[in-house]
N, C-alpha and C positions, 0 to 999 in steps of 0.2 A: 872889319874885324880886327882884333888887336893881338899881336904876337910879339913877345920879347925873346930874342934869340939868346943863346949861351954866349960865353966869351966875355967881351967887355961890356955887355949890356947889364949893368948893375946899377942899383940905386935909382931906378926909374920910379916915378910916382904916377900912377894911373888912378884918377879920382873923378867920379861922376860921369862916366862914359856909358853909352848904350851901344851894344853889339846887336844888330838886327838883320835878319834875312840872309844868312849864310847860304851860298849856293855852291854845291859840289863842283869841282872842275871836271871837264870831260877827259882830259889826258894831260900828260906832260909833267906830272908831279910824282915824287916818290910815294910809295904806298902809305907810309904813316902820315903823310900831308894831304891825302886825297879826301878825307872827311873834314869839312870846314869847322872851325871852332870860333865862338864869340870872343873868348879870351883864352890865350894860351902862352905858356912859357916853359922853358927848360932851364931857366936861371932863377935860383931861389932868392936872390938878394934884391927884391923889388917890393914896392908897396902897391897893393891893390885894394881900393876902399870905395865903397858906395857906387859900384858899377852894376849894370843890369844887362841881361841877355834875353833877346826874343828871337828864337830861331827853331827850325825843325831839326836842327842837327845838335852836336855837342855844344853845351853852353860854356863849360869851363874845362880846360885841359891843362893840368900842371904835371910835367914829367920831369922828375928829378933823379938823376943817376945816383946810385949809392957808390961811396968811395971806400 
């Protein structure tokens, strides 16, 4: 699975990737991270193009804080 954190993670280019078969963790993660995602980010300054997701879970999760 692909996740770009906040902070200095900017201007990343994710092109032509496949996220497949996300499996939920059993424990040890904070609540918002317990459902796996094919592609996710909390950083808006990245390029996502021609990616695909095949999973029983959330395919895309973009969470941007309002300022």
